[in-house]
C-alpha positions in Angstrom: 5.1 24.3 -30.9 4.0 21.7 -33.4 7.1 19.9 -32.8 6.7 20.0 -29.0 3.2 18.8 -29.2 4.3 15.9 -31.3 7.0 14.9 -28.8 4.4 15.1 -26.0 1.8 12.9 -27.7 3.4 9.5 -27.0 3.7 10.4 -23.4 0.0 11.6 -23.1 -1.3 8.7 -25.0 0.6 6.2 -22.7 -0.8 7.7 -19.5 -4.1 8.2 -21.1 -4.7 4.4 -21.9 -3.0 3.0 -18.7 -3.2 0.3 -17.8 -2.8 -2.1 -20.7 -1.3 -5.0 -18.8 -1.2 -6.4 -15.2 0.1 -4.3 -12.4 2.5 -5.4 -9.9 1.7 -4.4 -6.2 4.8 -5.0 -4.0 4.1 -5.7 -0.5 7.4 -5.5 1.4 6.5 -7.9 4.0 5.7 -11.6 4.1 2.5 -13.3 3.1 0.1 -14.3 5.9 -0.9 -12.5 9.0 0.3 -8.9 8.4 -2.2 -6.1 7.8 -0.2 -5.0 4.6 -0.6 -8.4 2.9 -4.3 -8.7 4.0 -5.1 -5.2 2.7 -3.3 -5.8 -0.5 -5.2 -8.9 -1.4 -8.5 -7.4 -0.3 -8.2 -4.2 -2.2 -6.5 -5.7 -5.3 -9.5 -7.9 -6.1 -11.8 -5.0 -6.3 -9.4 -2.5 -7.8 -8.7 -5.0 -10.8 -12.2 -4.6 -11.8 -12.1 -0.8 -12.0 -8.8 -0.6 -13.7 -9.7 -3.5 -16.2 -6.4 -5.3 -15.5 -5.1 -7.9 -12.9 -3.3 -6.7 -9.9 -0.6 -9.2 -8.9 0.5 -9.1 -5.2 4.2 -9.6 -5.0 5.6 -10.2 -1.4 9.1 -9.1 -1.1 10.0 -9.0 2.7 13.4 -8.1 4.2 15.3 -5.4 5.7 12.4 -4.0 7.5 10.5 -3.1 4.2 13.6 -1.7 2.6 14.0 -4.6 0.1 10.5 -4.2 -1.4 10.6 -0.4 -1.4 13.9 -0.5 -3.3 12.4 -2.6 -5.9 9.7 -0.1 -6.5 12.1 2.8 -6.3 14.3 1.5 -9.1 11.3 0.3 -11.2 10.3 2.2 -14.5 7.8 4.9 -13.8 5.2 3.5 -16.0 2.4 2.7 -13.7 2.9 -1.1 -13.6 4.8 -1.3 -10.3 3.2 0.1 -7.1 4.3 0.0 -3.5 1.9 -0.7 -0.6 3.9 1.4 1.9 3.5 1.9 5.6 5.3 3.6 8.5 8.5 1.9 7.8 8.9 4.1 4.7 8.7 7.2 7.0 11.2 5.9 9.6 13.8 3.6 8.1 16.0 6.6 7.2 16.4 7.2 10.9 16.7 3.4 12.0 19.3 2.3 9.3 22.7 3.7 9.0 22.0 3.7 5.2 18.9 3.1 3.0 19.1 2.3 -0.9 16.5 5.0 -1.5 15.3 8.6 -0.4 11.8 7.9 0.9 10.7 11.5 0.3 12.4 11.8 -3.0 12.1 8.6 -4.8 8.4 8.0 -4.4 5.2 9.7 -5.3 2.4 9.3 -2.9 -0.9 8.3 -4.4 -3.4 7.8 -1.5 -3.8 6.4 2.0 -5.4 3.0 1.7 -6.4 2.4 5.3 -5.6 3.1 8.9 -5.7 0.6 11.9 -5.0 0.1 15.5 -2.9 -2.6 16.9 -3.3 -5.1 19.9 -0.9 -5.8 22.8 -0.9 -9.5 23.1 1.0 -12.0 25.4 1.7 -15.7 25.4 -0.5 -17.3 28.0 2.6 -18.5 30.0 3.3 -14.9 30.9 1.9 -14.2 34.3 0.2 -10.8 33.5 -3.4 -10.2 33.0 -3.3 -6.5 32.6 -0.9 -3.9 31.1 -0.1 -2.8 34.6 1.0 -6.4 35.6 3.0 -6.7 32.5 4.9 -3.5 33.3 5.5 -4.7 36.8 6.8 -8.0 35.5 9.1 -6.3 33.0 10.6 -4.0 35.6 11.1 -6.9 38.0 12.9 -8.9 35.2 14.6 -6.3 32.9 15.7 -7.8 29.6 14.2 -11.1 30.3 11.0 -10.7 28.4 11.2 -10.5 24.6 8.9 -9.3 21.7 8.8 -9.9 18.0 8.1 -7.8 15.0 8.3 -7.7 11.2 11.7 -5.9 11.5 13.2 -2.6 12.5 11.0 0.2 11.1 7.7 -1.9 11.1 4.8 -0.4 12.8 4.7 -3.2 15.5 8.4 -2.5 16.3 7.8 1.3 16.7 4.6 0.6 18.7 6.5 -1.6 21.2 9.4 0.8 21.4 7.2 3.6 22.3 5.5 1.4 24.9 8.9 0.5 26.5 9.8 4.2 26.6 6.5 5.5 28.0 6.4 2.5 30.6 10.2 2.6 31.5 10.7 -0.9 30.8 13.4 -3.2 29.1 12.1 -5.9 26.7 14.3 -7.5 24.1 13.5 -7.2 20.4 13.7 -10.2 18.2 13.3 -9.1 14.5 11.8 -11.3 11.8 11.2 -11.0 8.1 7.5 -10.5 8.7 4.7 -10.3 11.2 3.4 -13.9 10.4 6.5 -15.9 11.5 6.9 -13.7 14.6 3.2 -14.5 15.5 3.8 -18.2 14.9 6.7 -18.1 17.4 4.7 -16.2 19.9 1.8 -18.7 19.7 4.5 -21.4 20.2 5.8 -19.7 23.4 9.2 -18.7 22.0 8.3 -15.1 22.5 6.8 -13.3 25.4 4.6 -10.6 23.7 3.9 -8.6 20.7 2.0 -5.4 19.7 0.6 -6.5 16.3 -2.2 -5.8 13.9 -5.7 -7.1 14.7 -6.2 -9.5 11.6 -3.1 -11.6 12.5 -3.6 -11.7 16.3 -7.3 -12.2 17.0 -7.6 -15.7 15.6 -4.8 -16.7 18.1 -6.6 -14.9 20.9 -9.8 -16.5 20.2 -8.0 -19.9 20.0 -6.6 -19.5 23.5 -3.0 -19.2 22.1 -2.5 -15.6 23.1 -4.0 -13.2 25.7 -5.0 -9.7 24.6 -4.4 -6.9 27.0 -5.1 -3.5 25.2 -5.6 -1.7 22.0 -3.3 0.9 20.8 -5.7 3.5 19.4 -7.0 6.5 21.4 -10.6 5.0 21.5 -11.9 1.4 22.0 -12.4 -0.8 19.0 -16.0 -1.7 18.1 -14.7 -5.2 17.3 -13.3 -5.8 20.8 -15.0 -3.1 22.9 -14.1 -4.9 26.2 -10.3 -4.2 25.6 -9.1 -1.0 27.2 -6.8 1.5 25.2 -3.3 1.7 26.2 -4.0 5.0 27.9 -7.0 3.6 29.9 -4.6 0.7 30.9 -2.1 3.2 32.5 0.3 4.0 29.7 0.1 7.9 29.6 -0.5 9.7 26.2 0.1 6.4 24.3 -1.4 6.3 20.8 -0.2 4.3 17.8 -2.1 3.9 14.4 -1.0 1.8 11.6 -1.4 3.2 8.0 -0.9 1.8 4.6 -0.7 3.7 1.3 0.1 3.5 -2.3 3.3 4.8 -3.9 4.7 5.0 -7.3 8.4 5.5 -8.3 9.3 9.2 -9.0 8.8 10.3 -12.6 5.2 8.8 -12.9 2.9 10.8 -15.1 0.5 12.8 -12.9 -2.6 11.5 -14.7 -1.7 7.9 -13.8 -1.5 8.9 -10.2 -4.9 10.6 -10.5 -6.4 7.6 -12.1 -5.3 5.1 -9.5 -6.5 7.4 -6.6 -9.9 7.8 -8.2 -10.4 4.1 -8.6 -9.1 3.3 -5.1 -11.5 5.9 -3.6 -14.5 4.2 -5.4 -13.3 0.9 -4.0 -13.1 2.2 -0.5 -16.5 3.8 -0.7 -18.3 0.4 -1.4 -20.3 -0.7 1.6 -19.1 -4.2 1.2 -15.5 -3.0 1.3 -16.1 -1.0 4.3 -17.5 -4.1 6.1 -14.5 -6.2 5.0 -12.1 -3.5 6.3 -14.1 -3.2 9.7 -13.9 -6.9 10.0 -10.2 -6.6 10.1 -10.0 -3.6 12.3 -9.3 -1.1 9.6 -10.8 2.0 8.2 -10.6 2.9 4.5 -9.3 6.5 3.6 -8.7 7.0 -0.2 -7.5 10.7 0.3 -6.0 12.8 -2.5 -2.3 12.5 -3.6 -1.7 15.9 -2.1 -3.2 15.2 1.2 -1.4 11.8 1.4 2.1 13.4 0.5 1.4 16.1 3.4 0.6 13.4 5.8 3.6 11.3 4.7 6.0 14.1 5.1 4.6 15.0 8.6 5.0 11.2 9.6 8.5 11.3 8.5 9.4 14.5 10.5 7.5 13.2 13.5 9.0 9.7 13.7 12.4 11.2 13.0 12.2 13.4 16.1 10.6 10.6 18.3 13.3 8.1 17.2 15.9 10.6 18.3 14.1 11.3 21.6 13.8 7.5 22.2 17.5 7.0 21.7 16.8 4.3 19.1 20.2 3.9 17.1 20.6 3.1 13.5 21.6 -0.3 12.5 
């Protein structure tokens, strides 16, 4: 027993004093307009103080989030590499013929960071001023309209494919390495429409470079209360909420997971952080590792079935 205790001491001490150096927060999408990048930079500022170490945001876009996720999956489970994951992690196994990791087996869920609705936006040159008019236009010109997203598996991609299926329309997908370059091309008129996160789209809408038609949540947003929901706009039973959460690579000590979750929950409970999240159309969560793990498993099963039902083929 004494020998076993001696062997365990280095591991316990290592977890107990974590962190002792900067932590890398991998964001698997490009820097700029996307909600993942904005959340990472907003939360890391406050989280660094609670943990007593700098959190370095490392943007690693590519392959619909797979590139950044794989970096974390193969990182040492020492608490110094964290993934800010989103829905891509739950769906890419169903959208790609092969992924370099097992989403349910290679990651340890820590906590949901935030949830957020998305906006349906058009380039002003598209002659539609409502969702109904957009649907009618798309039906009259099948395949001629296009949309951009941060890649297959990203929340905007899934949101638009769900819209296409429920509205019975054909709009061509143009994948990008992140939401920011896709939004730039939409603003420039090279894309017809997007369903994207509020932080990236609203500056373009307010500047007259995009037209907002609807929000994807089941209820209206307090930030843009005049915008109808997709259901109100005539798309039956449509709801899509984006989410982001922290993941460690498998093998991480449970007390490190618990420490990060506790510090994150403290950050998300601060009034100033709540205000900052509301300003970008998001709501902080900070749930327990077990709760987030159950949610993540449910998301994986739900999207696997939906992708199959929608007839989306792996690439």
